[in-house]
C-alpha positions as CSV (number, residue, x, y, z in Angstrom):
1,Y,65.2,94.8,62.9
2,C,67.7,97.2,62.6
3,F,67.8,100.6,61.3
4,H,70.2,101.8,58.9
5,Y,69.5,105.6,59.1
6,P,70.1,107.5,62.3
7,L,66.1,108.9,61.9
8,S,62.5,108.5,62.4
9,T,60.8,105.7,61.4
10,H,57.5,107.0,60.4
11,M,58.0,109.2,57.3
12,V,60.8,107.2,55.2
13,L,59.3,103.9,56.1
14,R,56.2,102.5,54.4
15,R,53.6,102.4,57.4
16,R,53.3,99.4,58.9
17,A,57.0,98.2,57.5
18,L,57.9,97.5,60.9
19,S,54.9,95.9,62.0
20,D,55.6,91.9,61.6
21,Y,58.8,92.4,63.1
22,D,59.3,90.7,67.0
23,S,61.9,93.2,67.8
24,V,63.6,96.5,66.9
25,L,66.8,97.9,67.6
26,L,65.7,101.5,68.5
27,V,69.0,104.4,67.7
28,G,67.2,106.4,70.6
29,E,64.6,106.7,72.4
30,F,62.6,109.2,69.8
31,Q,61.8,106.0,68.0
32,R,59.9,104.4,70.8
33,E,57.4,107.2,70.7
34,E,56.8,106.9,67.2
35,I,56.7,103.1,66.9
36,R,54.4,103.0,70.0
37,Q,52.1,105.6,68.3
38,A,51.9,103.3,64.9
39,E,51.1,100.3,66.8
40,K,47.7,101.9,68.4
41,L,47.2,103.7,65.0
42,D,47.3,100.3,63.3
43,G,46.1,97.8,65.7
44,T,49.2,95.5,65.6
45,R,50.6,94.0,68.6
46,E,53.7,95.0,70.6
47,K,57.0,94.7,69.7
48,N,59.9,94.4,71.7
49,L,62.0,97.9,71.7
50,I,65.3,97.5,72.8
51,T,67.3,101.1,73.0
52,C,70.6,100.2,71.6
53,G,72.1,103.4,69.6
54,Y,73.3,103.7,65.8
55,G,76.9,101.8,65.5
56,L,77.4,103.2,62.0
57,L,77.9,106.7,63.9
58,E,80.6,105.0,66.0
59,Q,82.5,103.8,63.1
60,L,82.2,107.0,61.0
61,A,83.7,108.7,64.7
62,R,86.3,106.5,65.1
63,R,87.5,107.3,61.2
64,Y,87.1,111.2,61.7
65,E,89.2,111.4,64.9
66,A,91.7,109.4,62.9
67,M,92.1,111.9,60.3
68,E,94.3,114.9,59.6
69,K,92.8,117.9,59.8
70,A,93.9,121.4,58.7
71,E,92.1,124.4,58.6
72,H,90.9,125.2,54.8
73,T,92.3,128.7,53.8
74,R,89.6,128.1,51.3
75,K,86.6,126.8,52.6
76,K,84.9,123.9,51.4
77,L,81.7,123.4,50.7
78,L,80.3,120.0,49.8
79,I,77.0,119.8,47.6
80,A,75.4,115.8,48.5
81,P,72.1,115.6,47.1
82,S,70.1,112.5,47.5
83,W,68.7,110.9,44.6
84,Q,64.5,110.9,44.7
85,P,62.5,113.1,42.1
86,D,63.3,116.9,42.3
87,N,66.3,116.7,44.1
88,I,68.9,119.5,43.9
89,L,70.3,118.0,40.9
90,D,67.1,118.1,38.8
91,L,65.4,120.7,40.3
92,C,67.9,123.9,41.1
93,I,71.5,123.0,40.7
94,H,72.7,125.7,38.3
95,P,71.3,128.4,40.4
96,L,73.0,127.2,43.5
97,L,76.2,126.9,41.7
98,E,75.6,130.3,40.2
99,A,75.2,132.1,43.9
100,L,78.3,129.8,45.3
101,L,81.2,129.7,42.2
102,G,83.6,132.8,42.7
103,K,82.9,133.6,45.6
104,G,86.2,132.4,47.1
105,Y,85.0,128.7,48.5
106,D,86.2,125.0,47.1
107,V,82.8,123.5,45.9
108,V,83.0,119.9,45.6
109,L,79.4,117.9,44.1
110,R,79.5,114.4,45.2
111,P,76.0,112.9,43.4
112,H,74.4,109.8,45.3
113,P,75.6,106.8,43.7
114,E,72.0,105.9,43.0
115,Y,71.4,108.9,40.7
116,V,74.4,108.2,38.6
117,K,73.7,104.9,38.5
118,R,70.1,105.6,36.9
119,Y,70.2,109.1,35.4
120,K,73.9,108.9,34.3
121,A,73.1,110.7,31.4
122,R,71.9,113.6,33.2
123,M,75.3,113.4,35.5
124,D,77.1,113.7,32.4
125,A,75.6,116.4,31.1
126,I,76.3,118.3,34.2
127,V,79.9,117.5,34.5
128,Q,80.2,118.4,30.5
129,R,78.4,121.7,31.0
130,Y,81.3,122.9,34.1
131,T,84.2,121.3,32.5
132,T,84.2,122.8,29.3
133,Q,83.8,126.1,31.4
134,S,86.0,127.7,33.4
135,H,85.8,127.0,36.9
136,P,89.0,125.7,38.8
137,D,86.7,126.1,42.4
138,L,84.5,123.5,41.1
139,S,85.1,119.9,41.2
140,F,83.5,116.4,41.1
141,E,83.5,113.4,43.1
142,L,82.4,110.8,41.5
143,D,84.7,108.0,43.4
144,F,82.3,106.4,45.8
145,S,84.7,104.0,47.1
146,V,86.0,106.5,49.2
147,D,83.9,109.6,51.4
148,N,86.5,111.3,53.3
149,S,85.8,114.7,51.4
150,L,82.3,114.6,53.3
151,Y,84.2,114.7,56.4
152,D,86.7,117.0,55.8
153,S,84.2,119.5,54.6
154,D,83.4,122.7,56.6
155,L,79.5,123.0,55.5
156,V,77.2,120.5,53.8
157,I,74.7,121.4,50.9
158,T,71.6,118.4,50.7
159,D,68.2,118.4,50.7
160,W,66.9,115.3,51.9
161,S,69.9,113.2,52.5
162,G,70.3,111.3,55.7
163,T,74.4,111.8,55.0
164,A,73.6,115.7,56.2
165,Y,73.1,113.9,59.7
166,E,75.7,112.0,59.8
167,F,77.9,114.4,59.1
168,A,76.7,117.2,61.6
169,F,76.8,114.5,64.2
170,I,80.2,113.5,63.9
171,T,81.8,116.8,62.7
172,K,79.5,119.3,64.6
173,K,79.4,121.4,61.4
174,P,76.5,122.9,60.3
175,V,74.1,122.2,56.9
176,L,72.7,124.0,54.5
177,F,69.5,122.4,53.4
178,I,67.2,123.0,50.2
179,N,63.7,123.0,50.7
180,T,62.9,120.1,47.4
181,P,60.4,118.1,47.9
182,P,60.9,115.7,50.6
183,K,60.7,111.9,50.2
184,I,57.6,110.5,51.5
185,N,57.1,106.5,51.5
186,N,54.6,106.8,53.9
187,P,51.9,109.7,53.0
188,D,49.8,108.8,56.3
189,Y,52.9,109.9,58.5
190,E,51.0,113.6,59.9
191,L,48.6,110.4,61.5
192,L,51.4,110.3,64.4
193,T,51.4,113.2,66.6
194,V,55.3,113.2,66.8
195,K,57.1,115.2,63.8
196,P,59.7,113.1,62.1
197,L,63.5,114.3,62.9
198,E,64.0,114.4,59.2
199,I,61.4,117.8,59.2
200,S,62.4,119.0,63.0
201,L,66.3,119.0,63.2
202,R,66.2,121.0,59.8
203,S,66.3,124.2,61.2
204,Q,68.2,123.2,64.6
205,I,71.7,122.0,62.6
206,G,71.7,124.6,60.0
207,Q,69.2,126.7,57.6
208,S,67.4,126.2,54.7
209,L,66.1,127.7,51.5
210,E,63.4,127.1,49.0
211,P,64.8,126.6,45.5
212,D,63.5,129.8,44.6
213,D,65.7,131.7,46.7
214,L,69.1,130.1,46.3
215,S,69.9,134.1,45.4
216,L,70.5,134.3,49.2
217,A,72.9,130.9,49.4
218,T,75.6,133.0,49.2
219,E,75.0,134.9,52.5
220,T,73.8,131.9,54.5
221,V,76.3,129.8,53.8
222,A,78.7,132.9,54.9
223,Y,76.2,133.1,58.2
224,L,76.4,129.2,59.0
225,L,80.5,129.3,58.5
226,E,80.9,132.4,60.4
227,H,78.4,130.9,63.7
228,S,80.0,127.6,63.2
229,E,80.8,127.4,67.0
230,E,77.3,128.1,67.9
231,Y,76.2,125.7,65.8
232,R,79.0,122.7,67.3
233,E,77.2,123.1,70.7
234,K,73.8,123.1,69.6
235,I,74.4,119.8,67.6
236,E,76.6,118.7,70.2
237,T,72.9,119.0,72.5
238,I,70.9,117.5,70.1
239,F,73.2,114.6,69.6
240,T,73.6,113.5,72.9
241,Q,70.1,114.0,73.6
242,T,68.9,111.8,69.9
243,I,71.6,109.3,69.7
244,A,71.4,106.3,72.7
245,N,74.4,104.6,74.2
246,F,77.1,106.3,72.1
247,G,80.1,104.1,72.1
248,H,78.3,101.2,73.4
249,S,76.0,100.1,70.6
250,G,76.9,96.7,70.3
251,Q,77.3,95.7,73.7
252,A,73.6,96.9,73.8
253,S,72.5,94.8,70.7
254,G,74.5,91.9,71.3
255,Q,73.5,92.0,75.3
256,Y,69.9,91.7,73.9
257,I,70.3,89.6,71.1
258,A,72.3,86.6,73.2
259,S,69.2,87.2,75.7
260,A,67.1,86.4,73.4
261,I,68.8,83.4,72.1
262,A,69.2,81.9,75.4
263,K,65.3,82.5,76.1
264,K,64.5,80.5,72.9
265,R,67.1,78.2,73.8
266,Q,65.5,77.5,77.4
267,G,61.7,77.3,75.8
268,R,62.4,74.6,73.1
269,G,63.9,72.3,76.0
């Protein structure tokens, strides 16, 4: 099994989702403890756990390094929600925009592609509401074939989207989280003693606001931008401690796969 996100294994994945795999290619050592605890809890056999890293971050980092970067005269804020029930767009987009528009920022709203696909009428209503009024500081990004706006932003605002962590790890810039109801596919995740990174990192790579407290969004955004260098140092440390073999994940994965194939062939012989 190879992960498609650089976070924990026991809240978003369903319970026993990994049980039938022989081998799991770990993003970092933090996943080892999670999986071993889950194996003991469920009474399942131990899997081969190989610490590899996360190749997508390496690709994104190369793209980011190649991008032309310029200091924004007006700071750019990207709102990038998830698409689960009670996400930002369904729960609190209007008070959030009310707090941010007209404050000297360029605000970009980029919905999740699944949200547009599943709830097109809702998205169309939001676009219509703000394009029929005078909001020159707000734009919508509905072309999902490009994502340069994500890494060109000074700050990302999200709820539970994993994109926020990719943004923070690549750019070393902070995130404002809105505490909408989380995506929990495993209601038993708290039976493990380790807290999911999706929860524990929120207070480390940025700050959080409750949906009822969005009147504080303006000052919270200003604080995060003002202290961006402090967050850069914190995020760099967290990244180093969390993601294994950065720049070499492909070699680590390939070596294990080649070794596993060789052992299989020897066994057949």
